[in-house]
C-alpha positions as CSV (number, residue, x, y, z in Angstrom):
1,M,-31.0,53.0,76.3
2,R,-27.1,54.3,74.5
3,V,-24.0,54.8,76.3
4,S,-23.7,58.0,75.0
5,E,-27.5,58.9,76.2
6,I,-26.8,57.6,80.0
7,E,-28.0,60.3,82.4
8,W,-26.0,61.8,85.7
9,S,-27.2,62.6,88.9
10,T,-26.1,65.4,91.1
11,A,-24.4,63.1,92.9
12,E,-22.8,61.0,90.1
13,K,-21.0,63.9,89.0
14,K,-19.7,64.9,91.6
15,V,-18.2,60.8,92.1
16,A,-17.6,60.8,88.8
17,Q,-14.8,64.8,88.8
18,A,-13.4,63.6,91.8
19,A,-12.3,59.9,89.9
20,F,-11.5,61.4,86.8
21,E,-9.1,64.4,88.3
22,K,-7.1,61.8,90.6
23,A,-6.5,59.1,87.9
24,Y,-5.8,62.2,85.8
25,K,-3.0,63.3,88.6
26,R,-2.0,59.5,88.7
27,E,-0.7,59.6,85.0
28,I,0.4,62.9,85.5
29,D,3.1,62.4,88.3
30,A,4.0,58.9,86.6
31,L,4.3,61.3,82.9
32,I,7.0,64.3,85.4
33,E,8.6,61.5,87.2
34,D,9.6,59.6,83.4
35,V,10.3,62.8,82.1
36,R,13.1,63.5,84.7
37,A,15.0,60.2,84.7
38,K,14.9,60.8,81.1
39,A,16.1,64.2,81.1
40,S,19.1,63.0,84.0
41,A,19.9,60.5,80.9
42,I,20.0,63.2,77.9
43,A,23.8,63.2,76.6
44,G,23.4,64.7,73.5
45,L,21.5,66.3,70.9
46,D,19.3,63.1,70.3
47,D,19.0,62.5,73.3
48,V,16.6,65.8,73.3
49,W,14.5,64.9,70.1
50,R,14.2,61.4,71.7
51,L,12.3,63.6,74.9
52,H,10.4,65.7,72.9
53,D,9.1,62.6,70.1
54,F,8.1,61.4,73.3
55,L,6.8,65.2,75.0
56,S,4.7,65.6,71.6
57,A,3.3,61.5,71.7
58,K,2.4,62.1,75.8
59,R,0.7,65.0,75.4
60,H,-1.8,63.8,72.1
61,E,-2.1,60.4,74.0
62,I,-3.3,62.0,77.4
63,D,-5.3,65.2,76.1
64,G,-7.9,62.3,73.8
65,K,-7.9,60.2,76.6
66,Y,-8.8,63.0,79.5
67,D,-12.5,63.6,77.8
68,Y,-14.8,64.5,80.3
69,R,-18.2,64.6,78.2
70,Y,-20.7,62.7,80.1
71,S,-21.8,61.0,76.5
72,V,-18.3,58.7,76.7
73,L,-17.6,59.1,80.2
74,I,-17.9,55.5,80.7
75,F,-15.7,54.2,78.2
76,V,-13.2,57.3,79.7
77,F,-13.4,55.6,83.0
78,A,-13.3,51.6,81.2
79,G,-9.6,53.2,79.5
80,L,-8.5,54.6,83.1
81,V,-9.8,51.3,85.0
82,K,-8.1,49.0,82.4
83,E,-4.8,51.1,82.2
84,G,-4.8,51.0,86.4
85,W,-5.0,54.8,87.2
86,L,-7.8,54.5,89.0
87,Q,-9.5,51.5,90.7
88,L,-13.8,50.6,90.4
89,D,-13.9,50.8,94.1
90,E,-12.6,54.2,93.4
91,L,-16.3,54.8,91.5
92,E,-18.1,54.2,93.9
93,G,-21.5,56.7,94.3
94,L,-22.2,55.2,90.9
95,D,-25.5,53.8,89.9
96,H,-24.4,50.4,90.2
97,G,-25.2,49.8,86.1
98,K,-22.9,51.8,84.9
99,L,-20.3,50.3,87.4
100,T,-21.8,47.4,85.9
101,K,-20.8,48.8,82.0
102,I,-17.9,50.1,83.1
103,A,-16.2,46.9,84.5
104,A,-17.2,44.8,81.6
105,L,-15.9,47.5,79.2
106,A,-12.3,48.0,81.4
107,R,-12.2,43.9,81.1
108,M,-12.2,44.1,77.1
């Protein structure tokens, strides 16, 4: 069975949604902290445009990363684990096969 064809139980969907939201909140909170630091260091117009460019890139990155379609969720979780926004133990409750796939992909 292909990863995109994996079934998700109701209980797994709840675990997945909670983990997804937790990782998103962590990354957004870190981004806000980073933006506050960058904004407080603005000394001129060039700094404003650098902050704008940074925010545009981050928006594109985050919008692309946080995709809650079940067909790609294994890959999303693997990426979030690899980047440190999510821990494998926060996905407890998912099927063992899903956890194994996520862990293997996160190590790549």
